[in-house]
C-alpha positions as CSV (number, residue, x, y, z in Angstrom):
1,M,-6.1,-5.3,21.4
2,D,-5.6,-2.3,23.6
3,A,-3.0,0.6,23.3
4,V,-0.2,-1.4,25.4
5,A,-0.4,-4.4,23.3
6,L,-0.1,-2.5,20.1
7,N,2.9,-0.4,21.5
8,T,4.3,-4.1,22.6
9,I,3.9,-5.0,18.7
10,F,5.9,-1.8,17.4
11,R,8.7,-2.6,20.2
12,A,8.9,-6.2,18.6
13,Y,9.1,-4.7,15.3
14,D,12.0,-2.5,16.3
15,D,13.9,-4.8,18.0
16,R,13.7,-7.2,14.5
17,L,15.0,-4.2,12.6
18,A,18.2,-4.4,14.9
19,E,18.4,-7.8,14.2
20,L,18.0,-7.1,10.1
21,D,21.3,-4.9,10.6
22,A,23.3,-7.5,12.1
23,S,22.6,-9.9,9.6
24,A,23.5,-7.4,7.0
25,S,27.2,-8.1,6.8
26,T,26.6,-11.9,6.1
27,N,23.4,-11.9,3.9
28,P,23.7,-10.0,0.5
29,Y,20.1,-10.1,0.3
30,A,19.4,-8.7,4.0
31,R,19.0,-5.1,2.5
32,G,16.3,-6.4,-0.4
33,I,16.0,-9.1,-3.0
34,A,14.7,-9.0,-6.6
35,W,13.9,-11.7,-8.5
36,I,14.4,-11.0,-12.6
37,A,14.2,-13.3,-15.2
38,G,14.5,-16.7,-13.1
39,E,17.4,-15.6,-11.3
40,Y,17.9,-13.9,-7.6
41,V,20.2,-11.0,-7.1
42,P,20.7,-8.2,-4.4
43,L,18.2,-5.8,-5.1
44,H,20.6,-2.9,-5.7
45,E,21.9,-4.7,-8.6
46,A,18.6,-5.7,-10.0
47,R,18.1,-4.4,-13.7
48,V,15.5,-4.6,-16.0
49,P,15.4,-4.3,-19.9
50,L,15.4,-0.6,-21.2
51,V,12.7,-1.6,-24.1
52,D,10.2,-3.5,-21.8
53,Q,6.5,-1.6,-22.5
54,G,6.7,-1.4,-18.5
55,F,9.5,1.1,-18.8
56,L,9.0,2.6,-22.2
57,H,5.4,3.8,-21.7
58,G,4.0,2.6,-18.6
59,Y,2.1,-0.4,-19.9
60,Q,2.2,-2.3,-16.5
61,T,0.7,-3.0,-13.1
62,Y,1.5,-4.1,-9.6
63,D,0.9,-5.2,-6.2
64,A,2.8,-5.2,-3.3
65,P,2.0,-7.3,-0.4
66,A,3.3,-7.2,3.5
67,V,5.4,-9.5,5.0
68,W,4.9,-8.8,9.3
69,D,6.6,-11.1,11.5
70,G,7.5,-13.5,9.4
71,Q,4.5,-14.2,8.0
72,F,2.5,-12.9,4.5
73,F,-0.5,-10.7,5.6
74,R,-3.4,-11.4,2.9
75,L,-1.0,-12.6,0.5
76,D,-4.2,-14.3,-1.4
77,D,-6.1,-11.1,-1.6
78,H,-3.1,-9.0,-3.4
79,I,-2.5,-11.5,-5.8
80,A,-6.3,-11.8,-6.5
81,R,-6.1,-7.7,-7.0
82,L,-3.0,-8.3,-9.3
83,E,-4.9,-11.1,-11.4
84,A,-7.7,-8.5,-11.7
85,S,-5.6,-5.3,-12.5
86,C,-3.9,-7.6,-15.4
87,A,-6.9,-8.5,-17.0
88,R,-8.3,-4.9,-16.9
89,L,-5.1,-4.2,-18.5
90,R,-4.9,-7.3,-21.1
91,L,-2.0,-8.6,-19.2
92,R,-1.6,-12.0,-17.9
93,L,0.7,-13.6,-15.3
94,P,3.3,-15.4,-17.1
95,I,3.3,-18.3,-14.2
96,S,0.7,-19.7,-12.1
97,R,-0.5,-18.3,-8.9
98,E,0.9,-21.1,-7.0
99,E,4.2,-20.9,-8.4
100,L,3.8,-17.1,-7.9
101,K,3.3,-17.8,-3.8
102,R,6.3,-20.3,-4.0
103,L,8.5,-17.8,-5.4
104,L,7.5,-15.2,-3.3
105,A,7.9,-17.1,-0.2
106,E,11.4,-18.1,-1.3
107,M,12.6,-14.8,-2.2
108,V,11.7,-13.6,1.1
109,A,13.2,-16.7,3.1
110,K,16.6,-16.1,1.0
111,S,16.6,-12.1,2.3
112,G,15.6,-13.4,5.9
113,L,13.6,-10.5,6.1
114,R,10.7,-11.0,8.9
115,D,9.2,-7.6,7.9
116,A,8.8,-6.6,4.5
117,L,7.1,-5.2,1.5
118,A,7.2,-7.9,-1.6
119,E,6.3,-6.2,-5.0
120,M,5.3,-8.1,-8.2
121,I,5.2,-6.2,-11.1
122,V,3.8,-7.3,-14.3
123,T,4.7,-5.2,-17.5
124,K,3.6,-5.8,-21.6
125,G,7.2,-7.0,-22.2
126,I,10.1,-6.5,-25.1
127,V,7.4,-6.4,-28.0
128,D,6.9,-3.4,-30.4
129,T,4.9,-0.5,-28.8
130,R,1.6,-1.1,-31.0
131,Q,1.6,-5.1,-30.7
132,L,-1.4,-5.5,-28.8
133,A,-2.4,-9.0,-29.2
134,S,-2.0,-10.4,-26.0
135,D,-2.2,-14.1,-27.2
136,T,0.9,-14.1,-28.9
137,V,2.7,-11.8,-26.4
138,I,4.4,-13.3,-23.1
139,N,4.1,-10.7,-20.3
140,N,7.0,-10.1,-18.1
141,L,6.9,-11.0,-14.1
142,Y,9.4,-8.9,-12.0
143,M,9.3,-9.2,-7.7
144,F,11.5,-7.9,-5.2
145,A,11.3,-7.2,-1.7
146,K,12.3,-5.0,0.7
147,P,12.9,-3.8,4.4
148,Y,8.8,-3.1,5.4
149,S,8.7,0.7,4.8
150,W,6.0,3.3,6.5
151,V,4.0,5.8,5.0
152,M,3.5,7.3,8.4
153,R,6.6,6.0,10.7
154,H,5.0,4.3,13.6
155,G,5.4,5.2,17.2
156,M,5.3,8.6,17.8
157,Q,3.6,9.9,14.7
158,Q,0.9,7.4,14.7
159,T,0.3,8.3,18.5
160,T,0.0,11.9,17.6
161,G,-1.1,12.1,14.0
162,G,0.2,13.6,11.0
163,S,-0.6,16.9,8.6
164,A,-1.9,16.5,5.3
165,I,-3.3,19.0,3.0
166,V,-6.1,19.0,0.2
167,A,-4.2,19.5,-2.9
168,R,-5.3,22.3,-4.9
169,T,-2.6,22.6,-8.1
170,V,-3.1,19.0,-9.3
171,R,-6.4,16.3,-9.3
172,R,-6.1,12.8,-9.3
173,V,-5.8,11.3,-13.1
174,P,-9.6,10.6,-13.9
175,P,-11.1,7.0,-14.6
176,G,-11.4,7.8,-17.9
177,A,-7.9,8.3,-18.4
178,I,-6.5,5.7,-16.1
179,D,-8.3,2.9,-14.2
180,P,-7.5,3.7,-10.6
181,T,-8.6,0.1,-9.9
182,A,-5.7,-1.2,-11.8
183,K,-2.5,-0.4,-9.3
184,S,0.2,1.6,-11.4
185,L,3.6,2.8,-11.1
186,Q,2.0,5.7,-13.0
187,W,2.7,8.3,-10.4
188,G,2.6,11.9,-12.3
189,D,0.2,13.3,-10.4
190,L,0.5,11.9,-7.3
191,V,4.3,12.9,-7.1
192,R,2.9,16.6,-8.1
193,A,0.7,16.3,-4.7
194,M,3.6,15.2,-2.6
195,F,5.7,18.5,-3.6
196,E,2.6,20.5,-2.7
197,A,2.2,19.3,0.5
198,Q,5.9,19.8,1.2
199,D,5.7,23.4,-0.1
200,R,2.4,24.2,2.1
201,G,4.3,22.5,5.3
202,A,2.6,19.2,5.4
203,T,3.1,15.8,4.8
204,Y,0.4,14.0,3.2
205,A,-1.7,15.1,0.5
206,M,-5.6,14.4,-0.4
207,L,-6.1,14.6,-4.0
208,T,-9.7,15.4,-5.4
209,D,-11.4,14.8,-8.9
210,G,-11.6,18.2,-10.0
211,D,-15.4,18.2,-9.4
212,G,-15.1,19.1,-5.3
213,N,-14.9,15.3,-4.3
214,L,-12.3,13.4,-2.8
215,T,-10.7,10.5,-4.4
216,E,-7.1,9.1,-2.5
217,G,-3.3,9.9,-1.6
218,P,-0.3,8.7,-2.8
219,A,-0.3,4.8,-1.7
220,F,-3.2,5.4,0.5
221,N,-7.2,5.2,1.0
222,I,-8.9,8.3,2.9
223,L,-11.2,8.0,5.5
224,L,-13.5,10.3,7.4
225,V,-15.3,9.8,10.6
226,N,-18.6,11.6,11.1
227,D,-21.1,10.9,14.2
228,G,-19.7,7.6,14.3
229,V,-19.9,6.8,10.2
230,I,-17.0,5.6,8.3
231,Y,-16.9,7.3,5.2
232,T,-14.8,6.5,2.2
233,P,-14.6,7.6,-1.7
234,D,-16.3,4.9,-3.9
235,R,-14.7,6.3,-6.9
236,G,-11.4,7.8,-8.2
237,C,-9.2,5.3,-5.9
238,L,-7.9,1.9,-5.6
239,K,-10.0,-0.7,-3.5
240,G,-7.3,-0.9,-0.8
241,I,-6.7,-4.0,1.3
242,T,-6.2,-1.9,4.3
243,R,-9.1,-0.4,3.7
244,E,-10.9,-3.6,3.1
245,C,-9.4,-4.7,6.6
246,V,-11.4,-1.6,7.9
247,F,-14.6,-2.5,6.6
248,E,-14.4,-6.0,8.3
249,I,-13.2,-4.2,11.7
250,A,-16.2,-2.0,11.3
251,K,-18.8,-4.7,10.9
252,Y,-17.9,-6.6,13.5
253,S,-17.7,-3.8,15.7
254,G,-20.8,-2.5,14.9
255,L,-20.1,0.9,12.7
256,T,-21.3,1.8,9.7
257,V,-19.2,2.3,7.0
258,R,-20.4,4.3,3.7
259,C,-18.5,4.0,0.4
260,E,-19.7,6.5,-1.9
261,V,-18.9,10.2,-3.2
262,V,-17.3,12.0,-0.3
263,P,-17.4,16.1,-1.0
264,V,-14.2,17.6,-0.3
265,D,-15.9,19.8,2.3
266,M,-16.7,16.7,4.6
267,A,-13.1,16.9,5.9
268,Y,-13.4,20.1,7.0
269,H,-16.4,19.6,9.3
270,C,-15.9,15.6,10.2
271,D,-14.7,14.6,13.7
272,E,-11.7,12.4,12.6
273,I,-9.5,11.4,9.4
274,F,-7.5,8.4,8.8
275,L,-5.1,7.0,5.9
276,S,-5.1,3.7,5.0
277,S,-2.0,1.5,3.3
278,T,-0.3,-1.8,3.4
279,A,2.6,0.5,3.8
280,G,1.7,2.0,7.5
281,G,-1.7,0.3,8.1
282,I,-4.2,3.0,10.0
283,M,-2.6,6.3,10.0
284,P,-4.8,9.2,12.1
285,I,-4.5,12.8,10.6
286,T,-4.9,15.6,13.2
287,S,-3.9,18.5,11.0
288,L,-5.7,19.3,7.7
289,D,-4.6,22.6,5.7
290,G,-3.2,23.8,8.8
291,Q,-6.3,23.4,11.1
292,A,-6.5,20.8,13.9
293,V,-8.7,17.9,13.2
294,N,-10.3,16.4,16.3
295,G,-9.0,19.2,18.3
296,G,-5.4,18.1,16.8
297,E,-6.1,14.7,18.7
298,V,-6.3,11.0,17.2
299,G,-9.9,10.5,17.9
300,P,-11.5,6.9,19.5
301,V,-12.5,5.3,15.9
302,T,-8.9,5.9,14.8
303,K,-7.5,4.1,17.7
304,M,-9.9,1.6,17.8
305,V,-9.5,0.5,14.1
306,M,-5.7,0.9,14.3
307,S,-5.4,-1.7,17.0
308,E,-8.1,-4.1,15.6
309,Y,-6.2,-3.8,12.3
310,W,-2.4,-5.0,13.6
311,A,-4.3,-7.5,15.9
312,M,-5.6,-8.7,12.5
313,H,-1.8,-9.9,11.3
314,Y,-1.9,-12.2,14.3
315,D,-4.8,-13.8,13.2
316,S,-3.9,-17.2,11.4
317,K,-6.8,-17.2,8.6
318,Y,-5.0,-14.0,7.2
319,R,-1.1,-15.4,7.4
320,L,0.9,-17.3,5.3
321,E,3.9,-18.5,7.0
322,V,7.4,-18.2,5.4
323,K,9.8,-21.0,5.7
324,Y,13.0,-19.7,7.0
325,T,16.2,-21.6,6.5
326,D,18.0,-20.6,9.9
């Protein structure tokens, strides 16, 4: 897919966004919908119990597949990762995978959203703090869908690239404390890094493990390109589904990917840097700690991966259609 086709995709998204504004006056769910205890409510009216352990003590996990142009993208992969996260935390989905898929599709259909992020949150539930026996506890499931949001806005910023820093005042919570492969709403370290980026005049923060190696950032994986090889951290980070797309693109494009320990120093001497996230796709970085990356231009590998990534959204093997009622 070339750049012209990519621009066409984003223009079509903007047209659908305008249609969303028009429908908001007649559909109470157009700005977001939630599924709580078996009931649908407008997202801004959704409430969860204060005594749920997911709220009180952060005993929860989540995942958030995207809907693009009326189709879920890699939904089965997101649900599989949610199930794996639950297993690591000794949680269980309270409904079957097929029922979960049905409810997600129904929820998005009710909202009318053609482009959305659909979040699934599993919590320990309303139990005593120290009640650990999972066979006697029914875990809670909360879900919502909201209009698709971007870590890096499409259009001009993805054309010119964003600015990032390597965080100095905060490190990523170590895997020995919180398992980074289980997606979590515990964002204390990530939020601190975001504030540091803001204070240093940048937009994105890349966190380290405290031993001179890169991990990840707030809702994104980190990928470096050097001499045509893509490098990405193998520890201290989520196994991103968008990053998995990059691996697949690299394989059929003849590029090598090395998932391994990535020293911070490599970021200052590589040819290209890009980030990956379900909320925004492939996001080029053209400034790191105030210094230009690739002369301040989006690199060729990043451009290719970005185009191929969005092309995947129109490949039937990755899509699940939402059956809207209109």
